[in-house]
PDB file of N, CA, C, O and CB in Angstrom:
ATOM      1  N   UNK A   1       4.830 -22.696  -5.999  1.00  0.00           N
ATOM      2  CA  UNK A   1       3.856 -22.899  -4.931  1.00  0.00           C
ATOM      3  C   UNK A   1       2.882 -21.722  -5.093  1.00  0.00           C
ATOM      4  O   UNK A   1       3.247 -20.599  -5.439  1.00  0.00           O
ATOM      5  CB  UNK A   1       4.543 -22.951  -3.453  1.00  0.00           C
ATOM      6  N   UNK A   2       1.611 -22.069  -4.816  1.00  0.00           N
ATOM      7  CA  UNK A   2       0.575 -21.017  -5.042  1.00  0.00           C
ATOM      8  C   UNK A   2      -0.294 -21.056  -3.710  1.00  0.00           C
ATOM      9  O   UNK A   2      -0.781 -22.100  -3.276  1.00  0.00           O
ATOM     10  CB  UNK A   2      -0.356 -21.317  -6.447  1.00  0.00           C
ATOM     11  N   UNK A   3      -0.428 -19.894  -3.144  1.00  0.00           N
ATOM     12  CA  UNK A   3      -1.301 -19.780  -1.963  1.00  0.00           C
ATOM     13  C   UNK A   3      -2.435 -18.804  -2.308  1.00  0.00           C
ATOM     14  O   UNK A   3      -2.282 -17.714  -2.859  1.00  0.00           O
ATOM     15  CB  UNK A   3      -0.489 -19.286  -0.686  1.00  0.00           C
ATOM     16  N   UNK A   4      -3.605 -19.352  -1.904  1.00  0.00           N
ATOM     17  CA  UNK A   4      -4.900 -18.417  -2.211  1.00  0.00           C
ATOM     18  C   UNK A   4      -5.165 -17.941  -0.803  1.00  0.00           C
ATOM     19  O   UNK A   4      -5.359 -18.738   0.115  1.00  0.00           O
ATOM     20  CB  UNK A   4      -6.344 -19.254  -2.932  1.00  0.00           C
ATOM     21  N   UNK A   5      -5.170 -16.561  -0.636  1.00  0.00           N
ATOM     22  CA  UNK A   5      -5.466 -16.064   0.656  1.00  0.00           C
ATOM     23  C   UNK A   5      -6.891 -15.995   1.149  1.00  0.00           C
ATOM     24  O   UNK A   5      -7.173 -15.705   2.312  1.00  0.00           O
ATOM     25  CB  UNK A   5      -4.954 -14.831   0.721  1.00  0.00           C
ATOM     26  N   UNK A   6      -7.774 -16.274   0.213  1.00  0.00           N
ATOM     27  CA  UNK A   6      -9.180 -16.195   0.627  1.00  0.00           C
ATOM     28  C   UNK A   6      -9.731 -14.741   0.506  1.00  0.00           C
ATOM     29  O   UNK A   6     -10.912 -14.507   0.761  1.00  0.00           O
ATOM     30  CB  UNK A   6      -9.324 -16.705   2.092  1.00  0.00           C
ATOM     31  N   UNK A   7      -8.924 -13.838   0.144  1.00  0.00           N
ATOM     32  CA  UNK A   7      -9.388 -12.425   0.108  1.00  0.00           C
ATOM     33  C   UNK A   7      -9.964 -12.049  -1.315  1.00  0.00           C
ATOM     34  O   UNK A   7     -10.406 -10.922  -1.537  1.00  0.00           O
ATOM     35  CB  UNK A   7      -8.177 -11.453   0.484  1.00  0.00           C
ATOM     36  N   UNK A   8      -9.938 -13.003  -2.226  1.00  0.00           N
ATOM     37  CA  UNK A   8     -10.491 -12.651  -3.615  1.00  0.00           C
ATOM     38  C   UNK A   8     -11.943 -12.277  -3.474  1.00  0.00           C
ATOM     39  O   UNK A   8     -12.648 -12.701  -2.558  1.00  0.00           O
ATOM     40  CB  UNK A   8     -10.352 -13.875  -4.658  1.00  0.00           C
ATOM     41  N   UNK A   9     -12.316 -11.543  -4.329  1.00  0.00           N
ATOM     42  CA  UNK A   9     -13.772 -10.993  -4.412  1.00  0.00           C
ATOM     43  C   UNK A   9     -14.130 -10.276  -3.137  1.00  0.00           C
ATOM     44  O   UNK A   9     -15.252 -10.415  -2.650  1.00  0.00           O
ATOM     45  CB  UNK A   9     -14.849 -12.168  -4.655  1.00  0.00           C
ATOM     46  N   UNK A  10     -13.235  -9.533  -2.595  1.00  0.00           N
ATOM     47  CA  UNK A  10     -13.492  -8.859  -1.247  1.00  0.00           C
ATOM     48  C   UNK A  10     -14.822  -8.121  -1.321  1.00  0.00           C
ATOM     49  O   UNK A  10     -15.586  -8.181  -0.358  1.00  0.00           O
ATOM     50  CB  UNK A  10     -12.310  -7.820  -0.854  1.00  0.00           C
ATOM     51  N   UNK A  11     -15.131  -7.448  -2.381  1.00  0.00           N
ATOM     52  CA  UNK A  11     -16.284  -6.549  -2.537  1.00  0.00           C
ATOM     53  C   UNK A  11     -17.535  -7.428  -2.334  1.00  0.00           C
ATOM     54  O   UNK A  11     -18.598  -6.892  -2.022  1.00  0.00           O
ATOM     55  CB  UNK A  11     -16.289  -5.814  -3.982  1.00  0.00           C
ATOM     56  N   UNK A  12     -17.441  -8.773  -2.503  1.00  0.00           N
ATOM     57  CA  UNK A  12     -18.710  -9.517  -2.464  1.00  0.00           C
ATOM     58  C   UNK A  12     -18.764 -10.156  -1.039  1.00  0.00           C
ATOM     59  O   UNK A  12     -19.829 -10.699  -0.748  1.00  0.00           O
ATOM     60  CB  UNK A  12     -18.799 -10.647  -3.663  1.00  0.00           C
ATOM     61  N   UNK A  13     -17.903 -10.165  -0.243  1.00  0.00           N
ATOM     62  CA  UNK A  13     -17.902 -10.861   1.061  1.00  0.00           C
ATOM     63  C   UNK A  13     -17.799  -9.756   2.104  1.00  0.00           C
ATOM     64  O   UNK A  13     -17.806  -8.570   1.775  1.00  0.00           O
ATOM     65  CB  UNK A  13     -16.695 -11.932   1.195  1.00  0.00           C
ATOM     66  N   UNK A  14     -17.702 -10.164   3.368  1.00  0.00           N
ATOM     67  CA  UNK A  14     -17.661  -9.152   4.477  1.00  0.00           C
ATOM     68  C   UNK A  14     -16.356  -8.457   4.393  1.00  0.00           C
ATOM     69  O   UNK A  14     -16.139  -7.504   5.141  1.00  0.00           O
ATOM     70  CB  UNK A  14     -17.845  -9.799   5.905  1.00  0.00           C
ATOM     71  N   UNK A  15     -15.400  -8.891   3.472  1.00  0.00           N
ATOM     72  CA  UNK A  15     -14.054  -8.254   3.508  1.00  0.00           C
ATOM     73  C   UNK A  15     -13.956  -6.933   2.681  1.00  0.00           C
ATOM     74  O   UNK A  15     -14.879  -6.589   1.942  1.00  0.00           O
ATOM     75  CB  UNK A  15     -13.006  -9.257   2.977  1.00  0.00           C
ATOM     76  N   UNK A  16     -12.952  -6.292   2.808  1.00  0.00           N
ATOM     77  CA  UNK A  16     -12.771  -5.132   1.968  1.00  0.00           C
ATOM     78  C   UNK A  16     -11.343  -4.979   1.423  1.00  0.00           C
ATOM     79  O   UNK A  16     -10.515  -5.850   1.693  1.00  0.00           O
ATOM     80  CB  UNK A  16     -13.148  -3.914   2.735  1.00  0.00           C
ATOM     81  N   UNK A  17     -11.029  -3.977   0.714  1.00  0.00           N
ATOM     82  CA  UNK A  17      -9.590  -3.981   0.072  1.00  0.00           C
ATOM     83  C   UNK A  17      -8.635  -3.669   1.234  1.00  0.00           C
ATOM     84  O   UNK A  17      -7.485  -4.101   1.159  1.00  0.00           O
ATOM     85  CB  UNK A  17      -9.403  -2.821  -1.185  1.00  0.00           C
ATOM     86  N   UNK A  18      -8.990  -3.006   2.223  1.00  0.00           N
ATOM     87  CA  UNK A  18      -8.089  -2.631   3.366  1.00  0.00           C
ATOM     88  C   UNK A  18      -7.608  -3.911   3.981  1.00  0.00           C
ATOM     89  O   UNK A  18      -6.410  -4.119   4.172  1.00  0.00           O
ATOM     90  CB  UNK A  18      -8.824  -1.723   4.459  1.00  0.00           C
ATOM     91  N   UNK A  19      -8.580  -4.795   4.299  1.00  0.00           N
ATOM     92  CA  UNK A  19      -8.320  -6.106   4.817  1.00  0.00           C
ATOM     93  C   UNK A  19      -7.477  -6.966   3.992  1.00  0.00           C
ATOM     94  O   UNK A  19      -6.621  -7.681   4.513  1.00  0.00           O
ATOM     95  CB  UNK A  19      -9.519  -6.765   5.042  1.00  0.00           C
ATOM     96  N   UNK A  20      -7.684  -6.932   2.667  1.00  0.00           N
ATOM     97  CA  UNK A  20      -6.732  -7.633   1.750  1.00  0.00           C
ATOM     98  C   UNK A  20      -5.466  -7.259   1.902  1.00  0.00           C
ATOM     99  O   UNK A  20      -4.559  -8.072   2.079  1.00  0.00           O
ATOM    100  CB  UNK A  20      -7.014  -7.472   0.422  1.00  0.00           C
ATOM    101  N   UNK A  21      -5.273  -5.785   1.837  1.00  0.00           N
ATOM    102  CA  UNK A  21      -3.786  -5.290   1.887  1.00  0.00           C
ATOM    103  C   UNK A  21      -3.117  -5.611   3.162  1.00  0.00           C
ATOM    104  O   UNK A  21      -1.898  -5.775   3.209  1.00  0.00           O
ATOM    105  CB  UNK A  21      -3.681  -3.751   1.698  1.00  0.00           C
ATOM    106  N   UNK A  22      -3.925  -5.711   4.257  1.00  0.00           N
ATOM    107  CA  UNK A  22      -3.312  -5.991   5.563  1.00  0.00           C
ATOM    108  C   UNK A  22      -2.872  -7.449   5.542  1.00  0.00           C
ATOM    109  O   UNK A  22      -1.803  -7.764   6.065  1.00  0.00           O
ATOM    110  CB  UNK A  22      -4.315  -5.703   6.765  1.00  0.00           C
ATOM    111  N   UNK A  23      -3.735  -8.437   4.900  1.00  0.00           N
ATOM    112  CA  UNK A  23      -3.428  -9.736   4.771  1.00  0.00           C
ATOM    113  C   UNK A  23      -2.129  -9.962   3.964  1.00  0.00           C
ATOM    114  O   UNK A  23      -1.279 -10.775   4.327  1.00  0.00           O
ATOM    115  CB  UNK A  23      -4.550 -10.399   4.191  1.00  0.00           C
ATOM    116  N   UNK A  24      -2.012  -9.183   2.825  1.00  0.00           N
ATOM    117  CA  UNK A  24      -0.926  -9.350   2.051  1.00  0.00           C
ATOM    118  C   UNK A  24       0.366  -8.956   2.736  1.00  0.00           C
ATOM    119  O   UNK A  24       1.435  -9.525   2.514  1.00  0.00           O
ATOM    120  CB  UNK A  24      -1.119  -8.640   0.865  1.00  0.00           C
ATOM    121  N   UNK A  25       0.196  -7.874   3.645  1.00  0.00           N
ATOM    122  CA  UNK A  25       1.345  -7.377   4.329  1.00  0.00           C
ATOM    123  C   UNK A  25       1.747  -8.453   5.303  1.00  0.00           C
ATOM    124  O   UNK A  25       2.926  -8.777   5.442  1.00  0.00           O
ATOM    125  CB  UNK A  25       1.069  -6.021   5.026  1.00  0.00           C
ATOM    126  N   UNK A  26       0.762  -9.002   5.975  1.00  0.00           N
ATOM    127  CA  UNK A  26       1.121 -10.121   7.009  1.00  0.00           C
ATOM    128  C   UNK A  26       1.936 -11.252   6.301  1.00  0.00           C
ATOM    129  O   UNK A  26       2.971 -11.685   6.807  1.00  0.00           O
ATOM    130  CB  UNK A  26      -0.257 -10.783   7.684  1.00  0.00           C
ATOM    131  N   UNK A  27       1.436 -11.721   5.109  1.00  0.00           N
ATOM    132  CA  UNK A  27       2.083 -12.752   4.347  1.00  0.00           C
ATOM    133  C   UNK A  27       3.469 -12.353   3.991  1.00  0.00           C
ATOM    134  O   UNK A  27       4.388 -13.168   4.068  1.00  0.00           O
ATOM    135  CB  UNK A  27       1.312 -13.071   3.124  1.00  0.00           C
ATOM    136  N   UNK A  28       3.653 -11.098   3.594  1.00  0.00           N
ATOM    137  CA  UNK A  28       4.970 -10.676   3.306  1.00  0.00           C
ATOM    138  C   UNK A  28       5.911 -10.705   4.482  1.00  0.00           C
ATOM    139  O   UNK A  28       7.044 -11.168   4.359  1.00  0.00           O
ATOM    140  CB  UNK A  28       4.926  -9.360   2.759  1.00  0.00           C
ATOM    141  N   UNK A  29       5.484 -10.242   5.567  1.00  0.00           N
ATOM    142  CA  UNK A  29       6.346 -10.160   6.705  1.00  0.00           C
ATOM    143  C   UNK A  29       6.657 -11.615   7.226  1.00  0.00           C
ATOM    144  O   UNK A  29       7.611 -11.798   7.983  1.00  0.00           O
ATOM    145  CB  UNK A  29       5.678  -9.271   7.816  1.00  0.00           C
ATOM    146  N   UNK A  30       5.822 -12.673   6.804  1.00  0.00           N
ATOM    147  CA  UNK A  30       6.089 -14.013   7.289  1.00  0.00           C
ATOM    148  C   UNK A  30       7.008 -14.638   6.269  1.00  0.00           C
ATOM    149  O   UNK A  30       7.278 -15.834   6.382  1.00  0.00           O
ATOM    150  CB  UNK A  30       4.771 -14.855   7.495  1.00  0.00           C
ATOM    151  N   UNK A  31       7.531 -13.895   5.242  1.00  0.00           N
ATOM    152  CA  UNK A  31       8.476 -14.344   4.318  1.00  0.00           C
ATOM    153  C   UNK A  31       7.929 -14.938   3.109  1.00  0.00           C
ATOM    154  O   UNK A  31       8.655 -15.635   2.400  1.00  0.00           O
ATOM    155  CB  UNK A  31       9.313 -15.237   4.917  1.00  0.00           C
ATOM    156  N   UNK A  32       6.595 -14.703   2.786  1.00  0.00           N
ATOM    157  CA  UNK A  32       5.932 -15.196   1.470  1.00  0.00           C
ATOM    158  C   UNK A  32       6.217 -14.080   0.449  1.00  0.00           C
ATOM    159  O   UNK A  32       6.315 -12.897   0.773  1.00  0.00           O
ATOM    160  CB  UNK A  32       4.253 -15.466   1.623  1.00  0.00           C
ATOM    161  N   UNK A  33       6.336 -14.519  -0.736  1.00  0.00           N
ATOM    162  CA  UNK A  33       6.246 -13.630  -1.853  1.00  0.00           C
ATOM    163  C   UNK A  33       4.751 -13.323  -2.147  1.00  0.00           C
ATOM    164  O   UNK A  33       3.927 -14.224  -2.304  1.00  0.00           O
ATOM    165  CB  UNK A  33       6.956 -14.248  -3.086  1.00  0.00           C
ATOM    166  N   UNK A  34       4.446 -11.993  -2.213  1.00  0.00           N
ATOM    167  CA  UNK A  34       3.038 -11.682  -2.411  1.00  0.00           C
ATOM    168  C   UNK A  34       2.836 -11.033  -3.763  1.00  0.00           C
ATOM    169  O   UNK A  34       3.437 -10.010  -4.090  1.00  0.00           O
ATOM    170  CB  UNK A  34       2.518 -10.770  -1.297  1.00  0.00           C
ATOM    171  N   UNK A  35       1.968 -11.664  -4.536  1.00  0.00           N
ATOM    172  CA  UNK A  35       1.604 -11.055  -5.831  1.00  0.00           C
ATOM    173  C   UNK A  35       0.072 -10.922  -6.026  1.00  0.00           C
ATOM    174  O   UNK A  35      -0.628 -11.895  -6.308  1.00  0.00           O
ATOM    175  CB  UNK A  35       2.194 -11.895  -6.976  1.00  0.00           C
ATOM    176  N   UNK A  36      -0.388  -9.732  -5.871  1.00  0.00           N
ATOM    177  CA  UNK A  36      -1.902  -9.655  -5.842  1.00  0.00           C
ATOM    178  C   UNK A  36      -2.374  -9.787  -7.306  1.00  0.00           C
ATOM    179  O   UNK A  36      -1.714  -9.472  -8.296  1.00  0.00           O
ATOM    180  CB  UNK A  36      -2.444  -8.240  -5.172  1.00  0.00           C
ATOM    181  N   UNK A  37      -3.578 -10.285  -7.287  1.00  0.00           N
ATOM    182  CA  UNK A  37      -4.387 -10.350  -8.649  1.00  0.00           C
ATOM    183  C   UNK A  37      -5.483  -9.443  -8.460  1.00  0.00           C
ATOM    184  O   UNK A  37      -6.371  -9.645  -7.631  1.00  0.00           O
ATOM    185  CB  UNK A  37      -4.966 -11.837  -9.055  1.00  0.00           C
ATOM    186  N   UNK A  38      -5.425  -8.362  -9.284  1.00  0.00           N
ATOM    187  CA  UNK A  38      -6.306  -7.179  -9.121  1.00  0.00           C
ATOM    188  C   UNK A  38      -7.079  -6.930 -10.469  1.00  0.00           C
ATOM    189  O   UNK A  38      -6.484  -6.938 -11.547  1.00  0.00           O
ATOM    190  CB  UNK A  38      -5.435  -5.876  -8.704  1.00  0.00           C
ATOM    191  N   UNK A  39      -8.297  -6.731 -10.372  1.00  0.00           N
ATOM    192  CA  UNK A  39      -9.079  -6.265 -11.500  1.00  0.00           C
ATOM    193  C   UNK A  39      -9.094  -4.806 -11.589  1.00  0.00           C
ATOM    194  O   UNK A  39      -9.802  -4.193 -10.789  1.00  0.00           O
ATOM    195  CB  UNK A  39     -10.449  -6.759 -11.432  1.00  0.00           C
ATOM    196  N   UNK A  40      -8.419  -4.181 -12.443  1.00  0.00           N
ATOM    197  CA  UNK A  40      -8.387  -2.690 -12.561  1.00  0.00           C
ATOM    198  C   UNK A  40      -9.024  -2.236 -13.820  1.00  0.00           C
ATOM    199  O   UNK A  40      -8.706  -1.162 -14.330  1.00  0.00           O
ATOM    200  CB  UNK A  40      -6.962  -2.156 -12.509  1.00  0.00           C
ATOM    201  N   UNK A  41      -9.967  -3.070 -14.364  1.00  0.00           N
ATOM    202  CA  UNK A  41     -10.651  -2.728 -15.566  1.00  0.00           C
ATOM    203  C   UNK A  41     -11.359  -1.299 -15.440  1.00  0.00           C
ATOM    204  O   UNK A  41     -12.167  -1.076 -14.538  1.00  0.00           O
ATOM    205  CB  UNK A  41     -11.683  -3.854 -15.888  1.00  0.00           C
ATOM    206  N   UNK A  42     -11.031  -0.409 -16.336  1.00  0.00           N
ATOM    207  CA  UNK A  42     -11.690   0.931 -16.288  1.00  0.00           C
ATOM    208  C   UNK A  42     -10.969   1.936 -15.426  1.00  0.00           C
ATOM    209  O   UNK A  42     -11.214   3.141 -15.499  1.00  0.00           O
ATOM    210  CB  UNK A  42     -13.098   0.796 -15.779  1.00  0.00           C
ATOM    211  N   UNK A  43     -10.014   1.383 -14.551  1.00  0.00           N
ATOM    212  CA  UNK A  43      -9.305   2.238 -13.643  1.00  0.00           C
ATOM    213  C   UNK A  43      -8.905   3.516 -14.223  1.00  0.00           C
ATOM    214  O   UNK A  43      -9.280   4.570 -13.710  1.00  0.00           O
ATOM    215  CB  UNK A  43      -8.154   1.583 -13.142  1.00  0.00           C
ATOM    216  N   UNK A  44      -8.064   3.481 -15.405  1.00  0.00           N
ATOM    217  CA  UNK A  44      -7.386   4.573 -15.969  1.00  0.00           C
ATOM    218  C   UNK A  44      -8.486   5.485 -16.777  1.00  0.00           C
ATOM    219  O   UNK A  44      -8.202   6.644 -17.083  1.00  0.00           O
ATOM    220  CB  UNK A  44      -6.192   4.019 -16.912  1.00  0.00           C
ATOM    221  N   UNK A  45      -9.610   4.971 -17.070  1.00  0.00           N
ATOM    222  CA  UNK A  45     -10.665   5.666 -17.623  1.00  0.00           C
ATOM    223  C   UNK A  45     -11.233   6.709 -16.738  1.00  0.00           C
ATOM    224  O   UNK A  45     -11.839   7.668 -17.215  1.00  0.00           O
ATOM    225  CB  UNK A  45     -11.653   4.770 -18.004  1.00  0.00           C
ATOM    226  N   UNK A  46     -11.050   6.548 -15.420  1.00  0.00           N
ATOM    227  CA  UNK A  46     -11.585   7.333 -14.461  1.00  0.00           C
ATOM    228  C   UNK A  46     -10.535   8.461 -13.857  1.00  0.00           C
ATOM    229  O   UNK A  46     -10.883   9.222 -12.955  1.00  0.00           O
ATOM    230  CB  UNK A  46     -12.103   6.395 -13.412  1.00  0.00           C
ATOM    231  N   UNK A  47      -9.431   8.485 -14.349  1.00  0.00           N
ATOM    232  CA  UNK A  47      -8.380   9.339 -13.968  1.00  0.00           C
ATOM    233  C   UNK A  47      -8.312  10.479 -15.006  1.00  0.00           C
ATOM    234  O   UNK A  47      -8.062  10.183 -16.174  1.00  0.00           O
ATOM    235  CB  UNK A  47      -7.050   8.557 -13.854  1.00  0.00           C
ATOM    236  N   UNK A  48      -8.515  11.745 -14.657  1.00  0.00           N
ATOM    237  CA  UNK A  48      -8.425  12.896 -15.605  1.00  0.00           C
ATOM    238  C   UNK A  48      -6.989  12.798 -16.322  1.00  0.00           C
ATOM    239  O   UNK A  48      -5.955  12.675 -15.665  1.00  0.00           O
ATOM    240  CB  UNK A  48      -8.616  14.358 -14.786  1.00  0.00           C
ATOM    241  N   UNK A  49      -7.010  12.857 -17.610  1.00  0.00           N
ATOM    242  CA  UNK A  49      -5.843  12.847 -18.349  1.00  0.00           C
ATOM    243  C   UNK A  49      -4.751  13.753 -17.995  1.00  0.00           C
ATOM    244  O   UNK A  49      -3.579  13.382 -18.054  1.00  0.00           O
ATOM    245  CB  UNK A  49      -6.158  13.062 -19.584  1.00  0.00           C
ATOM    246  N   UNK A  50      -5.094  14.922 -17.633  1.00  0.00           N
ATOM    247  CA  UNK A  50      -4.106  15.881 -17.254  1.00  0.00           C
ATOM    248  C   UNK A  50      -3.308  15.534 -16.043  1.00  0.00           C
ATOM    249  O   UNK A  50      -2.118  15.830 -15.933  1.00  0.00           O
ATOM    250  CB  UNK A  50      -4.730  17.134 -17.048  1.00  0.00           C
ATOM    251  N   UNK A  51      -4.092  14.807 -15.008  1.00  0.00           N
ATOM    252  CA  UNK A  51      -3.492  14.439 -13.781  1.00  0.00           C
ATOM    253  C   UNK A  51      -2.563  13.310 -14.005  1.00  0.00           C
ATOM    254  O   UNK A  51      -1.482  13.285 -13.418  1.00  0.00           O
ATOM    255  CB  UNK A  51      -4.508  14.098 -12.767  1.00  0.00           C
ATOM    256  N   UNK A  52      -2.963  12.267 -14.913  1.00  0.00           N
ATOM    257  CA  UNK A  52      -2.086  11.188 -15.212  1.00  0.00           C
ATOM    258  C   UNK A  52      -0.901  11.729 -15.848  1.00  0.00           C
ATOM    259  O   UNK A  52       0.196  11.376 -15.415  1.00  0.00           O
ATOM    260  CB  UNK A  52      -2.724  10.164 -16.059  1.00  0.00           C
ATOM    261  N   UNK A  53      -0.979  12.564 -16.850  1.00  0.00           N
ATOM    262  CA  UNK A  53       0.270  13.062 -17.513  1.00  0.00           C
ATOM    263  C   UNK A  53       1.171  13.796 -16.670  1.00  0.00           C
ATOM    264  O   UNK A  53       2.386  13.685 -16.837  1.00  0.00           O
ATOM    265  CB  UNK A  53      -0.037  13.911 -18.619  1.00  0.00           C
ATOM    266  N   UNK A  54       0.659  14.578 -15.728  1.00  0.00           N
ATOM    267  CA  UNK A  54       1.430  15.263 -14.651  1.00  0.00           C
ATOM    268  C   UNK A  54       2.321  14.374 -13.826  1.00  0.00           C
ATOM    269  O   UNK A  54       3.506  14.592 -13.574  1.00  0.00           O
ATOM    270  CB  UNK A  54       0.499  15.943 -13.731  1.00  0.00           C
ATOM    271  N   UNK A  55       1.586  13.324 -13.431  1.00  0.00           N
ATOM    272  CA  UNK A  55       2.343  12.230 -12.627  1.00  0.00           C
ATOM    273  C   UNK A  55       3.398  11.664 -13.376  1.00  0.00           C
ATOM    274  O   UNK A  55       4.518  11.584 -12.874  1.00  0.00           O
ATOM    275  CB  UNK A  55       1.461  11.090 -12.189  1.00  0.00           C
ATOM    276  N   UNK A  56       3.115  11.170 -14.787  1.00  0.00           N
ATOM    277  CA  UNK A  56       4.077  10.514 -15.550  1.00  0.00           C
ATOM    278  C   UNK A  56       5.203  11.526 -15.893  1.00  0.00           C
ATOM    279  O   UNK A  56       6.319  11.048 -16.098  1.00  0.00           O
ATOM    280  CB  UNK A  56       3.434   9.902 -16.796  1.00  0.00           C
ATOM    281  N   UNK A  57       5.057  12.733 -15.970  1.00  0.00           N
ATOM    282  CA  UNK A  57       6.087  13.745 -16.310  1.00  0.00           C
ATOM    283  C   UNK A  57       7.101  13.783 -15.190  1.00  0.00           C
ATOM    284  O   UNK A  57       8.261  14.136 -15.402  1.00  0.00           O
ATOM    285  CB  UNK A  57       5.456  15.174 -16.534  1.00  0.00           C
ATOM    286  N   UNK A  58       6.660  13.417 -13.993  1.00  0.00           N
ATOM    287  CA  UNK A  58       7.647  13.469 -12.810  1.00  0.00           C
ATOM    288  C   UNK A  58       8.643  12.303 -12.891  1.00  0.00           C
ATOM    289  O   UNK A  58       9.740  12.393 -12.340  1.00  0.00           O
ATOM    290  CB  UNK A  58       6.869  13.396 -11.394  1.00  0.00           C
ATOM    291  N   UNK A  59       8.275  11.217 -13.568  1.00  0.00           N
ATOM    292  CA  UNK A  59       9.126  10.091 -13.598  1.00  0.00           C
ATOM    293  C   UNK A  59       9.779   9.788 -15.005  1.00  0.00           C
ATOM    294  O   UNK A  59      10.680   8.955 -15.105  1.00  0.00           O
ATOM    295  CB  UNK A  59       8.339   8.928 -13.133  1.00  0.00           C
ATOM    296  N   UNK A  60       9.323  10.451 -16.021  1.00  0.00           N
ATOM    297  CA  UNK A  60       9.833  10.285 -17.333  1.00  0.00           C
ATOM    298  C   UNK A  60      10.940  11.199 -17.656  1.00  0.00           C
ATOM    299  O   UNK A  60      10.659  12.378 -17.871  1.00  0.00           O
ATOM    300  CB  UNK A  60       8.794  10.448 -18.282  1.00  0.00           C
ATOM    301  N   UNK A  61      12.149  10.811 -17.716  1.00  0.00           N
ATOM    302  CA  UNK A  61      13.228  11.739 -17.832  1.00  0.00           C
ATOM    303  C   UNK A  61      13.357  12.398 -19.086  1.00  0.00           C
ATOM    304  O   UNK A  61      13.899  13.503 -19.110  1.00  0.00           O
ATOM    305  CB  UNK A  61      14.405  11.129 -17.565  1.00  0.00           C
ATOM    306  N   UNK A  62      12.904  11.839 -20.203  1.00  0.00           N
ATOM    307  CA  UNK A  62      13.238  12.490 -21.630  1.00  0.00           C
ATOM    308  C   UNK A  62      12.105  13.538 -22.005  1.00  0.00           C
ATOM    309  O   UNK A  62      12.132  14.043 -23.127  1.00  0.00           O
ATOM    310  CB  UNK A  62      13.309  11.278 -22.871  1.00  0.00           C
ATOM    311  N   UNK A  63      11.171  13.860 -21.155  1.00  0.00           N
ATOM    312  CA  UNK A  63      10.257  14.835 -21.556  1.00  0.00           C
ATOM    313  C   UNK A  63       9.205  14.391 -22.597  1.00  0.00           C
ATOM    314  O   UNK A  63       8.438  15.167 -23.166  1.00  0.00           O
ATOM    315  CB  UNK A  63      11.002  15.937 -22.056  1.00  0.00           C
ATOM    316  N   UNK A  64       9.252  13.169 -22.763  1.00  0.00           N
ATOM    317  CA  UNK A  64       8.245  12.640 -23.802  1.00  0.00           C
ATOM    318  C   UNK A  64       6.769  12.963 -23.518  1.00  0.00           C
ATOM    319  O   UNK A  64       5.968  13.092 -24.444  1.00  0.00           O
ATOM    320  CB  UNK A  64       8.363  11.105 -23.901  1.00  0.00           C
ATOM    321  N   UNK A  65       6.433  13.088 -22.281  1.00  0.00           N
ATOM    322  CA  UNK A  65       5.100  13.473 -21.909  1.00  0.00           C
ATOM    323  C   UNK A  65       4.537  14.855 -22.220  1.00  0.00           C
ATOM    324  O   UNK A  65       3.354  15.170 -22.090  1.00  0.00           O
ATOM    325  CB  UNK A  65       5.016  13.308 -20.582  1.00  0.00           C
ATOM    326  N   UNK A  66       5.576  15.684 -22.670  1.00  0.00           N
ATOM    327  CA  UNK A  66       5.237  17.045 -23.010  1.00  0.00           C
ATOM    328  C   UNK A  66       4.897  17.214 -24.526  1.00  0.00           C
ATOM    329  O   UNK A  66       4.644  18.345 -24.944  1.00  0.00           O
ATOM    330  CB  UNK A  66       6.396  17.958 -22.619  1.00  0.00           C
ATOM    331  N   UNK A  67       4.879  16.099 -25.398  1.00  0.00           N
ATOM    332  CA  UNK A  67       4.540  16.176 -26.651  1.00  0.00           C
ATOM    333  C   UNK A  67       3.047  16.688 -26.920  1.00  0.00           C
ATOM    334  O   UNK A  67       2.158  16.508 -26.088  1.00  0.00           O
ATOM    335  CB  UNK A  67       4.793  14.906 -27.184  1.00  0.00           C
ATOM    336  N   UNK A  68       2.849  17.300 -28.068  1.00  0.00           N
ATOM    337  CA  UNK A  68       1.486  17.759 -28.341  1.00  0.00           C
ATOM    338  C   UNK A  68       0.385  16.643 -28.359  1.00  0.00           C
ATOM    339  O   UNK A  68       0.599  15.517 -28.807  1.00  0.00           O
ATOM    340  CB  UNK A  68       1.489  18.462 -29.667  1.00  0.00           C
ATOM    341  N   UNK A  69      -0.703  17.016 -27.881  1.00  0.00           N
ATOM    342  CA  UNK A  69      -1.774  16.022 -27.645  1.00  0.00           C
ATOM    343  C   UNK A  69      -1.946  15.315 -28.946  1.00  0.00           C
ATOM    344  O   UNK A  69      -2.071  14.090 -28.925  1.00  0.00           O
ATOM    345  CB  UNK A  69      -3.141  16.675 -27.148  1.00  0.00           C
ATOM    346  N   UNK A  70      -1.966  16.011 -30.159  1.00  0.00           N
ATOM    347  CA  UNK A  70      -2.295  15.355 -31.449  1.00  0.00           C
ATOM    348  C   UNK A  70      -1.276  14.236 -31.705  1.00  0.00           C
ATOM    349  O   UNK A  70      -1.636  13.246 -32.341  1.00  0.00           O
ATOM    350  CB  UNK A  70      -2.288  16.402 -32.647  1.00  0.00           C
ATOM    351  N   UNK A  71       0.067  14.352 -31.208  1.00  0.00           N
ATOM    352  CA  UNK A  71       1.051  13.376 -31.542  1.00  0.00           C
ATOM    353  C   UNK A  71       0.858  12.169 -30.762  1.00  0.00           C
ATOM    354  O   UNK A  71       1.398  11.144 -31.180  1.00  0.00           O
ATOM    355  CB  UNK A  71       2.392  13.884 -31.352  1.00  0.00           C
ATOM    356  N   UNK A  72       0.098  12.122 -29.578  1.00  0.00           N
ATOM    357  CA  UNK A  72      -0.106  11.057 -28.745  1.00  0.00           C
ATOM    358  C   UNK A  72      -1.273  10.076 -29.341  1.00  0.00           C
ATOM    359  O   UNK A  72      -1.409   8.918 -28.946  1.00  0.00           O
ATOM    360  CB  UNK A  72      -0.436  11.620 -27.342  1.00  0.00           C
ATOM    361  N   UNK A  73      -2.048  10.646 -30.280  1.00  0.00           N
ATOM    362  CA  UNK A  73      -3.236  10.001 -30.661  1.00  0.00           C
ATOM    363  C   UNK A  73      -2.925   8.913 -31.729  1.00  0.00           C
ATOM    364  O   UNK A  73      -3.836   8.230 -32.197  1.00  0.00           O
ATOM    365  CB  UNK A  73      -4.239  11.032 -31.170  1.00  0.00           C
TER     366      UNK A  73
END
């Protein structure tokens, strides 16, 4: 079963991302399974590499994020 919440393209309507998240939370609390469809094109391009690698290092147990930069290329 597929439910369209009507919050798609929130940036084009009077809605915003906070309203969409609130709607997803409401649907989840009502017992619906919620799977957002999000366009994150370019998202990781805008995060400083050092910040992203520091965050990854906190959850990667084998230390693979500490390898030299040239090895990751």
